[in-house]
A tleap script that builds the chain and sets N, CA, C and O, in Angstrom:
source leaprc.protein.ff14SB
mol = sequence {
  NMET ASN ARG TYR ILE HIE ASP LYS VAL ALA
  SER PHE LEU SER GLN LEU GLY GLY LEU LYS
  SER LYS ARG ALA ILE PRO LEU ASP ASN PHE
  LYS TYR ILE SER CYS ASP TYR LYS THR THR
  ASN LEU PRO PRO ASP GLU ASN GLN GLU TRP
  ARG GLU PHE LEU PRO TYR ASP VAL TRP GLY
  GLY LYS ALA ASP ALA HIE ALA TRP PHE LYS
  GLY LYS VAL ALA LEU THR GLU ASN ASP THR
  PRO ALA GLU LEU THR ILE LYS THR GLY PHE
  GLU GLY TRP THR ASP SER ASN PRO GLN PHE
  LEU ILE TYR VAL ASN GLY LYS ILE THR GLN
  GLY GLY ASP ARG TYR HIE THR PRO VAL ARG
  PHE ASN GLU PRO GLY GLU TYR GLU ILE CTRP
}
set mol.1.N position { 23.058 32.750 -0.514 }
set mol.1.CA position { 23.429 31.381 -0.808 }
set mol.1.C position { 24.357 31.421 -2.019 }
set mol.1.O position { 24.081 32.104 -3.005 }
set mol.2.N position { 25.456 30.682 -1.930 }
set mol.2.CA position { 26.372 30.728 -3.063 }
set mol.2.C position { 25.811 29.915 -4.235 }
set mol.2.O position { 24.922 29.081 -4.063 }
set mol.3.N position { 26.333 30.169 -5.391 }
set mol.3.CA position { 25.801 29.595 -6.631 }
set mol.3.C position { 25.862 28.060 -6.639 }
set mol.3.O position { 24.940 27.406 -7.126 }
set mol.4.N position { 26.950 27.484 -6.098 }
set mol.4.CA position { 27.100 26.032 -6.077 }
set mol.4.C position { 25.973 25.384 -5.271 }
set mol.4.O position { 25.349 24.429 -5.734 }
set mol.5.N position { 25.716 25.892 -4.083 }
set mol.5.CA position { 24.661 25.333 -3.236 }
set mol.5.C position { 23.298 25.523 -3.905 }
set mol.5.O position { 22.465 24.617 -3.893 }
set mol.6.N position { 23.080 26.685 -4.476 }
set mol.6.CA position { 21.811 26.949 -5.167 }
set mol.6.C position { 21.589 25.927 -6.289 }
set mol.6.O position { 20.502 25.360 -6.401 }
set mol.7.N position { 22.611 25.690 -7.118 }
set mol.7.CA position { 22.491 24.743 -8.225 }
set mol.7.C position { 22.279 23.314 -7.711 }
set mol.7.O position { 21.503 22.554 -8.291 }
set mol.8.N position { 22.962 22.955 -6.633 }
set mol.8.CA position { 22.818 21.617 -6.060 }
set mol.8.C position { 21.393 21.409 -5.532 }
set mol.8.O position { 20.787 20.368 -5.784 }
set mol.9.N position { 20.863 22.386 -4.810 }
set mol.9.CA position { 19.497 22.298 -4.287 }
set mol.9.C position { 18.502 22.237 -5.444 }
set mol.9.O position { 17.562 21.443 -5.406 }
set mol.10.N position { 18.695 23.055 -6.461 }
set mol.10.CA position { 17.797 23.050 -7.619 }
set mol.10.C position { 17.811 21.685 -8.306 }
set mol.10.O position { 16.766 21.207 -8.748 }
set mol.11.N position { 18.979 21.057 -8.401 }
set mol.11.CA position { 19.090 19.739 -9.013 }
set mol.11.C position { 18.326 18.692 -8.195 }
set mol.11.O position { 17.589 17.884 -8.761 }
set mol.12.N position { 18.494 18.701 -6.879 }
set mol.12.CA position { 17.773 17.751 -6.015 }
set mol.12.C position { 16.271 17.960 -6.105 }
set mol.12.O position { 15.519 16.990 -6.181 }
set mol.13.N position { 15.825 19.201 -6.099 }
set mol.13.CA position { 14.390 19.482 -6.186 }
set mol.13.C position { 13.821 19.017 -7.518 }
set mol.13.O position { 12.697 18.518 -7.573 }
set mol.14.N position { 14.577 19.173 -8.576 }
set mol.14.CA position { 14.140 18.718 -9.882 }
set mol.14.C position { 13.973 17.195 -9.898 }
set mol.14.O position { 12.991 16.681 -10.433 }
set mol.15.N position { 14.935 16.478 -9.311 }
set mol.15.CA position { 14.847 15.018 -9.236 }
set mol.15.C position { 13.671 14.581 -8.369 }
set mol.15.O position { 12.964 13.637 -8.724 }
set mol.16.N position { 13.454 15.239 -7.258 }
set mol.16.CA position { 12.343 14.901 -6.374 }
set mol.16.C position { 10.996 15.190 -7.029 }
set mol.16.O position { 10.014 14.496 -6.764 }
set mol.17.N position { 10.945 16.203 -7.876 }
set mol.17.CA position { 9.692 16.562 -8.535 }
set mol.17.C position { 9.109 15.427 -9.347 }
set mol.17.O position { 7.888 15.301 -9.447 }
set mol.18.N position { 9.953 14.603 -9.924 }
set mol.18.CA position { 9.482 13.474 -10.712 }
set mol.18.C position { 8.944 12.328 -9.871 }
set mol.18.O position { 8.341 11.397 -10.405 }
set mol.19.N position { 9.154 12.385 -8.571 }
set mol.19.CA position { 8.713 11.313 -7.687 }
set mol.19.C position { 7.407 11.624 -6.964 }
set mol.19.O position { 6.861 10.763 -6.274 }
set mol.20.N position { 6.912 12.824 -7.113 }
set mol.20.CA position { 5.681 13.182 -6.389 }
set mol.20.C position { 4.463 12.539 -7.050 }
set mol.20.O position { 4.505 12.136 -8.213 }
set mol.21.N position { 3.400 12.456 -6.295 }
set mol.21.CA position { 2.168 11.844 -6.804 }
set mol.21.C position { 1.611 12.650 -7.956 }
set mol.21.O position { 1.531 13.876 -7.890 }
set mol.22.N position { 1.226 11.952 -9.016 }
set mol.22.CA position { 0.632 12.617 -10.162 }
set mol.22.C position { -0.872 12.751 -9.979 }
set mol.22.O position { -1.452 13.792 -10.285 }
set mol.23.N position { -1.497 11.693 -9.480 }
set mol.23.CA position { -2.937 11.709 -9.251 }
set mol.23.C position { -3.292 10.573 -8.306 }
set mol.23.O position { -2.569 9.583 -8.195 }
set mol.24.N position { -4.395 10.732 -7.647 }
set mol.24.CA position { -4.874 9.688 -6.738 }
set mol.24.C position { -5.953 8.883 -7.452 }
set mol.24.O position { -6.854 9.445 -8.075 }
set mol.25.N position { -5.850 7.578 -7.356 }
set mol.25.CA position { -6.824 6.690 -7.975 }
set mol.25.C position { -7.420 5.817 -6.876 }
set mol.25.O position { -6.731 4.943 -6.350 }
set mol.26.N position { -8.682 6.035 -6.520 }
set mol.26.CA position { -9.282 5.143 -5.521 }
set mol.26.C position { -9.396 3.728 -6.084 }
set mol.26.O position { -9.806 3.543 -7.230 }
set mol.27.N position { -9.040 2.755 -5.293 }
set mol.27.CA position { -9.096 1.364 -5.726 }
set mol.27.C position { -10.442 0.781 -5.318 }
set mol.27.O position { -10.774 0.723 -4.134 }
set mol.28.N position { -11.209 0.352 -6.308 }
set mol.28.CA position { -12.554 -0.120 -6.012 }
set mol.28.C position { -12.729 -1.616 -6.265 }
set mol.28.O position { -13.857 -2.107 -6.321 }
set mol.29.N position { -11.640 -2.329 -6.417 }
set mol.29.CA position { -11.762 -3.756 -6.702 }
set mol.29.C position { -11.107 -4.613 -5.624 }
set mol.29.O position { -10.657 -5.725 -5.903 }
set mol.30.N position { -11.050 -4.105 -4.400 }
set mol.30.CA position { -10.439 -4.863 -3.319 }
set mol.30.C position { -11.493 -5.615 -2.524 }
set mol.30.O position { -12.633 -5.169 -2.394 }
set mol.31.N position { -11.091 -6.758 -1.996 }
set mol.31.CA position { -11.967 -7.594 -1.172 }
set mol.31.C position { -11.190 -8.003 0.071 }
set mol.31.O position { -9.964 -7.900 0.120 }
set mol.32.N position { -11.929 -8.471 1.078 }
set mol.32.CA position { -11.274 -8.955 2.280 }
set mol.32.C position { -12.055 -10.118 2.880 }
set mol.32.O position { -13.237 -10.317 2.603 }
set mol.33.N position { -11.349 -10.873 3.709 }
set mol.33.CA position { -11.968 -11.961 4.453 }
set mol.33.C position { -11.302 -12.021 5.823 }
set mol.33.O position { -10.076 -12.047 5.930 }
set mol.34.N position { -12.120 -12.042 6.857 }
set mol.34.CA position { -11.590 -12.148 8.217 }
set mol.34.C position { -11.006 -13.543 8.411 }
set mol.34.O position { -11.428 -14.503 7.767 }
set mol.35.N position { -10.034 -13.637 9.304 }
set mol.35.CA position { -9.385 -14.925 9.551 }
set mol.35.C position { -8.820 -14.942 10.961 }
set mol.35.O position { -8.772 -13.915 11.639 }
set mol.36.N position { -8.392 -16.127 11.395 }
set mol.36.CA position { -7.663 -16.235 12.651 }
set mol.36.C position { -6.251 -15.718 12.404 }
set mol.36.O position { -5.884 -15.403 11.271 }
set mol.37.N position { -5.476 -15.634 13.457 }
set mol.37.CA position { -4.094 -15.201 13.302 }
set mol.37.C position { -3.384 -16.163 12.365 }
set mol.37.O position { -3.486 -17.379 12.521 }
set mol.38.N position { -2.664 -15.617 11.391 }
set mol.38.CA position { -1.997 -16.436 10.379 }
set mol.38.C position { -0.949 -17.351 11.001 }
set mol.38.O position { -0.106 -16.913 11.783 }
set mol.39.N position { -1.018 -18.606 10.646 }
set mol.39.CA position { 0.038 -19.539 11.033 }
set mol.39.C position { 0.878 -19.937 9.821 }
set mol.39.O position { 1.958 -20.508 9.971 }
set mol.40.N position { 0.385 -19.636 8.630 }
set mol.40.CA position { 1.152 -19.867 7.405 }
set mol.40.C position { 1.031 -18.603 6.549 }
set mol.40.O position { 0.249 -17.706 6.864 }
set mol.41.N position { 1.782 -18.543 5.504 }
set mol.41.CA position { 1.690 -17.411 4.580 }
set mol.41.C position { 0.873 -17.763 3.349 }
set mol.41.O position { 1.055 -17.177 2.282 }
set mol.42.N position { -0.026 -18.721 3.503 }
set mol.42.CA position { -0.876 -19.124 2.389 }
set mol.42.C position { -2.191 -18.362 2.452 }
set mol.42.O position { -2.842 -18.346 3.497 }
set mol.43.N position { -2.593 -17.732 1.359 }
set mol.43.CA position { -3.865 -17.006 1.361 }
set mol.43.C position { -5.048 -17.959 1.442 }
set mol.43.O position { -4.929 -19.136 1.099 }
set mol.44.N position { -6.194 -17.450 1.899 }
set mol.44.CA position { -7.394 -18.290 1.975 }
set mol.44.C position { -7.849 -18.752 0.589 }
set mol.44.O position { -7.456 -18.188 -0.432 }
set mol.45.N position { -8.665 -19.766 0.582 }
set mol.45.CA position { -9.235 -20.329 -0.638 }
set mol.45.C position { -10.050 -19.262 -1.372 }
set mol.45.O position { -10.826 -18.530 -0.757 }
set mol.46.N position { -9.870 -19.182 -2.668 }
set mol.46.CA position { -10.610 -18.215 -3.502 }
set mol.46.C position { -12.119 -18.429 -3.444 }
set mol.46.O position { -12.882 -17.488 -3.664 }
set mol.47.N position { -12.559 -19.653 -3.150 }
set mol.47.CA position { -13.984 -19.972 -3.159 }
set mol.47.C position { -14.692 -19.596 -1.857 }
set mol.47.O position { -15.911 -19.732 -1.754 }
set mol.48.N position { -13.945 -19.130 -0.876 }
set mol.48.CA position { -14.581 -18.680 0.364 }
set mol.48.C position { -15.304 -17.361 0.120 }
set mol.48.O position { -15.146 -16.749 -0.936 }
set mol.49.N position { -16.091 -16.928 1.087 }
set mol.49.CA position { -16.902 -15.716 0.926 }
set mol.49.C position { -16.095 -14.450 1.256 }
set mol.49.O position { -15.985 -14.052 2.416 }
set mol.50.N position { -15.544 -13.840 0.228 }
set mol.50.CA position { -14.805 -12.591 0.360 }
set mol.50.C position { -15.800 -11.436 0.317 }
set mol.50.O position { -16.794 -11.492 -0.407 }
set mol.51.N position { -15.532 -10.400 1.088 }
set mol.51.CA position { -16.402 -9.220 1.111 }
set mol.51.C position { -15.743 -8.075 0.360 }
set mol.51.O position { -14.521 -7.932 0.352 }
set mol.52.N position { -16.584 -7.264 -0.271 }
set mol.52.CA position { -16.091 -6.105 -1.007 }
set mol.52.C position { -15.550 -5.067 -0.020 }
set mol.52.O position { -16.152 -4.821 1.026 }
set mol.53.N position { -14.407 -4.462 -0.364 }
set mol.53.CA position { -13.811 -3.400 0.443 }
set mol.53.C position { -13.689 -2.167 -0.442 }
set mol.53.O position { -12.799 -2.082 -1.288 }
set mol.54.N position { -14.590 -1.218 -0.239 }
set mol.54.CA position { -14.670 -0.020 -1.085 }
set mol.54.C position { -13.736 1.073 -0.588 }
set mol.54.O position { -13.315 1.051 0.568 }
set mol.55.N position { -13.403 2.043 -1.464 }
set mol.55.CA position { -12.588 3.167 -1.004 }
set mol.55.C position { -13.235 3.812 0.219 }
set mol.55.O position { -14.449 4.009 0.265 }
set mol.56.N position { -12.422 4.129 1.183 }
set mol.56.CA position { -12.820 4.793 2.434 }
set mol.56.C position { -13.566 3.878 3.389 }
set mol.56.O position { -14.041 4.348 4.423 }
set mol.57.N position { -13.690 2.568 3.081 }
set mol.57.CA position { -14.233 1.631 4.053 }
set mol.57.C position { -13.262 1.513 5.220 }
set mol.57.O position { -12.077 1.823 5.094 }
set mol.58.N position { -13.779 1.064 6.348 }
set mol.58.CA position { -12.977 0.873 7.547 }
set mol.58.C position { -13.126 -0.577 7.979 }
set mol.58.O position { -14.221 -1.137 7.937 }
set mol.59.N position { -12.020 -1.179 8.393 }
set mol.59.CA position { -12.047 -2.554 8.858 }
set mol.59.C position { -11.367 -2.620 10.217 }
set mol.59.O position { -10.511 -1.787 10.516 }
set mol.60.N position { -11.721 -3.566 11.024 }
set mol.60.CA position { -11.062 -3.783 12.310 }
set mol.60.C position { -11.945 -3.330 13.448 }
set mol.60.O position { -13.084 -3.776 13.583 }
set mol.61.N position { -11.406 -2.429 14.278 }
set mol.61.CA position { -12.178 -1.872 15.372 }
set mol.61.C position { -12.112 -2.669 16.651 }
set mol.61.O position { -12.764 -2.312 17.632 }
set mol.62.N position { -11.338 -3.745 16.666 }
set mol.62.CA position { -11.183 -4.514 17.894 }
set mol.62.C position { -9.751 -5.028 17.968 }
set mol.62.O position { -9.054 -5.125 16.959 }
set mol.63.N position { -9.336 -5.350 19.172 }
set mol.63.CA position { -7.975 -5.860 19.365 }
set mol.63.C position { -7.835 -7.226 18.698 }
set mol.63.O position { -8.770 -8.027 18.689 }
set mol.64.N position { -6.678 -7.470 18.154 }
set mol.64.CA position { -6.348 -8.752 17.527 }
set mol.64.C position { -7.309 -9.160 16.424 }
set mol.64.O position { -7.668 -10.334 16.324 }
set mol.65.N position { -7.728 -8.226 15.604 }
set mol.65.CA position { -8.530 -8.540 14.427 }
set mol.65.C position { -7.563 -8.864 13.280 }
set mol.65.O position { -6.548 -8.190 13.104 }
set mol.66.N position { -7.886 -9.886 12.517 }
set mol.66.CA position { -7.006 -10.315 11.428 }
set mol.66.C position { -7.821 -10.554 10.173 }
set mol.66.O position { -8.959 -11.019 10.237 }
set mol.67.N position { -7.233 -10.233 9.032 }
set mol.67.CA position { -7.921 -10.438 7.752 }
set mol.67.C position { -6.903 -10.476 6.624 }
set mol.67.O position { -5.767 -10.022 6.763 }
set mol.68.N position { -7.345 -11.027 5.513 }
set mol.68.CA position { -6.620 -10.950 4.254 }
set mol.68.C position { -7.361 -9.953 3.373 }
set mol.68.O position { -8.592 -9.935 3.341 }
set mol.69.N position { -6.609 -9.127 2.661 }
set mol.69.CA position { -7.154 -8.214 1.661 }
set mol.69.C position { -6.530 -8.586 0.330 }
set mol.69.O position { -5.375 -9.008 0.278 }
set mol.70.N position { -7.286 -8.434 -0.744 }
set mol.70.CA position { -6.716 -8.723 -2.066 }
set mol.70.C position { -7.328 -7.790 -3.094 }
set mol.70.O position { -8.458 -7.324 -2.944 }
set mol.71.N position { -6.566 -7.530 -4.130 }
set mol.71.CA position { -7.049 -6.699 -5.220 }
set mol.71.C position { -6.037 -6.671 -6.346 }
set mol.71.O position { -4.930 -7.194 -6.220 }
set mol.72.N position { -6.426 -6.058 -7.437 }
set mol.72.CA position { -5.534 -5.951 -8.595 }
set mol.72.C position { -5.390 -4.491 -8.979 }
set mol.72.O position { -6.319 -3.696 -8.835 }
set mol.73.N position { -4.219 -4.160 -9.467 }
set mol.73.CA position { -3.924 -2.810 -9.923 }
set mol.73.C position { -3.252 -2.915 -11.285 }
set mol.73.O position { -2.295 -3.672 -11.449 }
set mol.74.N position { -3.740 -2.170 -12.250 }
set mol.74.CA position { -3.114 -2.104 -13.574 }
set mol.74.C position { -2.532 -0.709 -13.743 }
set mol.74.O position { -3.248 0.287 -13.644 }
set mol.75.N position { -1.239 -0.642 -13.996 }
set mol.75.CA position { -0.552 0.637 -14.138 }
set mol.75.C position { 0.004 0.778 -15.550 }
set mol.75.O position { 0.612 -0.148 -16.086 }
set mol.76.N position { -0.211 1.932 -16.133 }
set mol.76.CA position { 0.322 2.226 -17.464 }
set mol.76.C position { 1.640 2.975 -17.323 }
set mol.76.O position { 2.066 3.299 -16.214 }
set mol.77.N position { 2.264 3.240 -18.428 }
set mol.77.CA position { 3.511 4.018 -18.445 }
set mol.77.C position { 3.296 5.388 -17.797 }
set mol.77.O position { 4.179 5.898 -17.107 }
set mol.78.N position { 2.115 5.982 -18.022 }
set mol.78.CA position { 1.816 7.301 -17.448 }
set mol.78.C position { 1.582 7.250 -15.946 }
set mol.78.O position { 1.688 8.275 -15.273 }
set mol.79.N position { 1.264 6.078 -15.411 }
set mol.79.CA position { 0.985 5.940 -13.982 }
set mol.79.C position { 2.235 5.731 -13.140 }
set mol.79.O position { 2.199 5.942 -11.927 }
set mol.80.N position { 3.329 5.323 -13.752 }
set mol.80.CA position { 4.517 4.968 -12.977 }
set mol.80.C position { 5.570 6.055 -13.040 }
set mol.80.O position { 5.674 6.753 -14.048 }
set mol.81.N position { 6.358 6.214 -11.977 }
set mol.81.CA position { 6.306 5.453 -10.745 }
set mol.81.C position { 5.032 5.773 -9.958 }
set mol.81.O position { 4.485 6.872 -10.055 }
set mol.82.N position { 4.574 4.790 -9.179 }
set mol.82.CA position { 3.333 4.956 -8.416 }
set mol.82.C position { 3.506 4.379 -7.024 }
set mol.82.O position { 4.390 3.558 -6.780 }
set mol.83.N position { 2.650 4.820 -6.115 }
set mol.83.CA position { 2.624 4.287 -4.770 }
set mol.83.C position { 1.207 3.901 -4.408 }
set mol.83.O position { 0.263 4.644 -4.679 }
set mol.84.N position { 1.057 2.742 -3.797 }
set mol.84.CA position { -0.193 2.342 -3.170 }
set mol.84.C position { -0.003 2.650 -1.690 }
set mol.84.O position { 0.884 2.088 -1.047 }
set mol.85.N position { -0.828 3.535 -1.149 }
set mol.85.CA position { -0.707 3.904 0.252 }
set mol.85.C position { -1.790 3.217 1.051 }
set mol.85.O position { -2.976 3.331 0.740 }
set mol.86.N position { -1.379 2.508 2.074 }
set mol.86.CA position { -2.301 1.789 2.941 }
set mol.86.C position { -2.472 2.606 4.207 }
set mol.86.O position { -1.525 2.783 4.973 }
set mol.87.N position { -3.667 3.098 4.424 }
set mol.87.CA position { -3.947 3.916 5.613 }
set mol.87.C position { -4.425 3.020 6.735 }
set mol.87.O position { -5.403 2.288 6.583 }
set mol.88.N position { -3.732 3.077 7.865 }
set mol.88.CA position { -4.100 2.245 9.001 }
set mol.88.C position { -5.072 2.949 9.944 }
set mol.88.O position { -5.679 2.303 10.798 }
set mol.89.N position { -5.227 4.261 9.800 }
set mol.89.CA position { -6.112 5.001 10.688 }
set mol.89.C position { -5.438 5.454 11.965 }
set mol.89.O position { -6.068 6.102 12.800 }
set mol.90.N position { -4.169 5.123 12.130 }
set mol.90.CA position { -3.430 5.542 13.314 }
set mol.90.C position { -2.389 6.564 12.908 }
set mol.90.O position { -1.524 6.283 12.079 }
set mol.91.N position { -2.468 7.732 13.482 }
set mol.91.CA position { -1.491 8.790 13.220 }
set mol.91.C position { -0.846 9.164 14.546 }
set mol.91.O position { -1.512 9.160 15.582 }
set mol.92.N position { 0.428 9.483 14.524 }
set mol.92.CA position { 1.103 9.849 15.765 }
set mol.92.C position { 1.277 8.642 16.665 }
set mol.92.O position { 1.077 7.504 16.240 }
set mol.93.N position { 1.648 8.893 17.903 }
set mol.93.CA position { 1.924 7.795 18.814 }
set mol.93.C position { 0.659 7.325 19.502 }
set mol.93.O position { -0.122 8.135 20.001 }
set mol.94.N position { 0.456 6.016 19.528 }
set mol.94.CA position { -0.559 5.381 20.365 }
set mol.94.C position { 0.040 4.060 20.824 }
set mol.94.O position { 1.133 3.692 20.394 }
set mol.95.N position { -0.657 3.354 21.683 }
set mol.95.CA position { -0.145 2.063 22.127 }
set mol.95.C position { -0.545 0.939 21.180 }
set mol.95.O position { -0.330 -0.237 21.476 }
set mol.96.N position { -1.125 1.302 20.044 }
set mol.96.CA position { -1.528 0.313 19.045 }
set mol.96.C position { -0.762 0.572 17.754 }
set mol.96.O position { -0.599 1.720 17.341 }
set mol.97.N position { -0.307 -0.471 17.138 }
set mol.97.CA position { 0.436 -0.329 15.896 }
set mol.97.C position { 0.083 -1.493 14.977 }
set mol.97.O position { 0.749 -2.528 15.019 }
set mol.98.N position { -0.963 -1.346 14.139 }
set mol.98.CA position { -1.326 -2.431 13.232 }
set mol.98.C position { -0.144 -2.810 12.342 }
set mol.98.O position { 0.557 -1.937 11.831 }
set mol.99.N position { 0.070 -4.091 12.161 }
set mol.99.CA position { 1.168 -4.571 11.338 }
set mol.99.C position { 0.636 -5.542 10.298 }
set mol.99.O position { -0.345 -6.246 10.534 }
set mol.100.N position { 1.296 -5.573 9.135 }
set mol.100.CA position { 0.820 -6.411 8.043 }
set mol.100.C position { 1.955 -6.730 7.089 }
set mol.100.O position { 2.977 -6.046 7.064 }
set mol.101.N position { 1.760 -7.774 6.309 }
set mol.101.CA position { 2.670 -8.120 5.223 }
set mol.101.C position { 1.991 -7.774 3.913 }
set mol.101.O position { 0.773 -7.902 3.786 }
set mol.102.N position { 2.770 -7.340 2.943 }
set mol.102.CA position { 2.247 -6.978 1.633 }
set mol.102.C position { 2.852 -7.922 0.603 }
set mol.102.O position { 4.071 -8.016 0.459 }
set mol.103.N position { 1.972 -8.615 -0.108 }
set mol.103.CA position { 2.379 -9.526 -1.173 }
set mol.103.C position { 2.051 -8.860 -2.506 }
set mol.103.O position { 0.955 -8.328 -2.683 }
set mol.104.N position { 2.986 -8.887 -3.432 }
set mol.104.CA position { 2.739 -8.404 -4.791 }
set mol.104.C position { 3.082 -9.549 -5.733 }
set mol.104.O position { 4.206 -10.053 -5.747 }
set mol.105.N position { 2.090 -9.946 -6.515 }
set mol.105.CA position { 2.241 -11.070 -7.449 }
set mol.105.C position { 2.793 -12.318 -6.758 }
set mol.105.O position { 3.678 -12.996 -7.280 }
set mol.106.N position { 2.247 -12.606 -5.567 }
set mol.106.CA position { 2.571 -13.836 -4.868 }
set mol.106.C position { 3.825 -13.825 -4.018 }
set mol.106.O position { 4.135 -14.832 -3.381 }
set mol.107.N position { 4.561 -12.719 -3.987 }
set mol.107.CA position { 5.795 -12.654 -3.213 }
set mol.107.C position { 5.673 -11.590 -2.128 }
set mol.107.O position { 5.127 -10.512 -2.362 }
set mol.108.N position { 6.191 -11.905 -0.926 }
set mol.108.CA position { 6.206 -10.887 0.121 }
set mol.108.C position { 7.118 -9.766 -0.350 }
set mol.108.O position { 8.297 -9.977 -0.635 }
set mol.109.N position { 6.546 -8.572 -0.425 }
set mol.109.CA position { 7.289 -7.411 -0.899 }
set mol.109.C position { 7.858 -6.603 0.250 }
set mol.109.O position { 8.993 -6.129 0.190 }
set mol.110.N position { 7.063 -6.449 1.296 }
set mol.110.CA position { 7.515 -5.668 2.443 }
set mol.110.C position { 6.556 -5.867 3.602 }
set mol.110.O position { 5.442 -6.365 3.442 }
set mol.111.N position { 7.022 -5.464 4.772 }
set mol.111.CA position { 6.172 -5.393 5.951 }
set mol.111.C position { 5.649 -3.977 6.058 }
set mol.111.O position { 6.271 -3.034 5.568 }
set mol.112.N position { 4.519 -3.836 6.691 }
set mol.112.CA position { 3.951 -2.512 6.852 }
set mol.112.C position { 3.402 -2.303 8.251 }
set mol.112.O position { 3.078 -3.255 8.961 }
set mol.113.N position { 3.304 -1.048 8.628 }
set mol.113.CA position { 2.647 -0.627 9.853 }
set mol.113.C position { 2.256 0.826 9.656 }
set mol.113.O position { 2.346 1.334 8.538 }
set mol.114.N position { 1.829 1.503 10.695 }
set mol.114.CA position { 1.352 2.873 10.482 }
set mol.114.C position { 2.449 3.832 10.043 }
set mol.114.O position { 2.153 4.917 9.541 }
set mol.115.N position { 3.695 3.455 10.221 }
set mol.115.CA position { 4.805 4.305 9.786 }
set mol.115.C position { 5.343 3.911 8.404 }
set mol.115.O position { 6.091 4.674 7.792 }
set mol.116.N position { 4.974 2.752 7.924 }
set mol.116.CA position { 5.482 2.237 6.650 }
set mol.116.C position { 4.290 1.783 5.817 }
set mol.116.O position { 3.959 0.598 5.790 }
set mol.117.N position { 3.647 2.728 5.138 }
set mol.117.CA position { 2.397 2.433 4.439 }
set mol.117.C position { 2.488 2.393 2.919 }
set mol.117.O position { 1.631 1.757 2.305 }
set mol.118.N position { 3.465 3.026 2.262 }
set mol.118.CA position { 3.437 2.989 0.795 }
set mol.118.C position { 4.102 1.748 0.197 }
set mol.118.O position { 5.107 1.252 0.707 }
set mol.119.N position { 3.518 1.268 -0.889 }
set mol.119.CA position { 4.110 0.208 -1.702 }
set mol.119.C position { 4.461 0.863 -3.032 }
set mol.119.O position { 3.594 1.448 -3.681 }
set mol.120.N position { 5.693 0.773 -3.433 }
set mol.120.CA position { 6.180 1.480 -4.620 }
set mol.120.C position { 6.148 0.569 -5.848 }
set mol.120.O position { 6.544 -0.595 -5.781 }
set mol.121.N position { 5.673 1.110 -6.964 }
set mol.121.CA position { 5.652 0.416 -8.252 }
set mol.121.C position { 6.392 1.280 -9.256 }
set mol.121.O position { 5.986 2.407 -9.537 }
set mol.122.N position { 7.476 0.750 -9.793 }
set mol.122.CA position { 8.293 1.531 -10.722 }
set mol.122.C position { 8.029 1.207 -12.184 }
set mol.122.O position { 8.382 1.990 -13.066 }
set mol.123.N position { 7.417 0.070 -12.447 }
set mol.123.CA position { 7.189 -0.375 -13.826 }
set mol.123.C position { 5.701 -0.491 -14.129 }
set mol.123.O position { 4.924 -0.828 -13.235 }
set mol.124.N position { 5.281 -0.221 -15.365 }
set mol.124.CA position { 3.892 -0.472 -15.731 }
set mol.124.C position { 3.606 -1.968 -15.720 }
set mol.124.O position { 4.516 -2.779 -15.894 }
set mol.125.N position { 2.367 -2.328 -15.518 }
set mol.125.CA position { 1.992 -3.737 -15.531 }
set mol.125.C position { 0.765 -3.984 -14.681 }
set mol.125.O position { 0.178 -3.061 -14.117 }
set mol.126.N position { 0.391 -5.248 -14.602 }
set mol.126.CA position { -0.735 -5.652 -13.758 }
set mol.126.C position { -0.168 -6.316 -12.520 }
set mol.126.O position { 0.705 -7.180 -12.607 }
set mol.127.N position { -0.670 -5.905 -11.373 }
set mol.127.CA position { -0.175 -6.385 -10.101 }
set mol.127.C position { -1.323 -6.932 -9.269 }
set mol.127.O position { -2.372 -6.301 -9.137 }
set mol.128.N position { -1.104 -8.129 -8.703 }
set mol.128.CA position { -2.061 -8.685 -7.762 }
set mol.128.C position { -1.492 -8.423 -6.364 }
set mol.128.O position { -0.356 -8.787 -6.061 }
set mol.129.N position { -2.298 -7.794 -5.536 }
set mol.129.CA position { -1.840 -7.370 -4.220 }
set mol.129.C position { -2.635 -8.096 -3.150 }
set mol.129.O position { -3.864 -8.148 -3.213 }
set mol.130.N position { -1.940 -8.659 -2.166 }
set mol.130.CA position { -2.564 -9.313 -1.013 }
set mol.130.C position { -2.043 -8.637 0.223 }
set mol.130.O position { -2.421 -9.008 1.334 }
savepdb mol mol.pdb
quit
């Protein structure tokens, strides 16, 4: 490999190294509430009965199951950049593809499915996630 290509690859690898996961933090403050299919983008009332959703819990298990999930994440300077990865439980091709919207601090941030699971956070701060 010539020196130019070697230096270019080394530079890209160095830049990518700063983007890899530093540590995994299980989120233990998430809750969920089952609902009918959403007709609006308004979250359910806070006073309804939300259930605790612990790390490694599983939700769903039936066709057309719908729910809201919510939680908070506090990130420090040492935690960022960070990714929240949402595992759908579906890997590879199947005829099912769970889809969802991700709200961060009240705004739709992105759509998700089994192929698009990470939510990226570049700045430290407190984030409310729905």
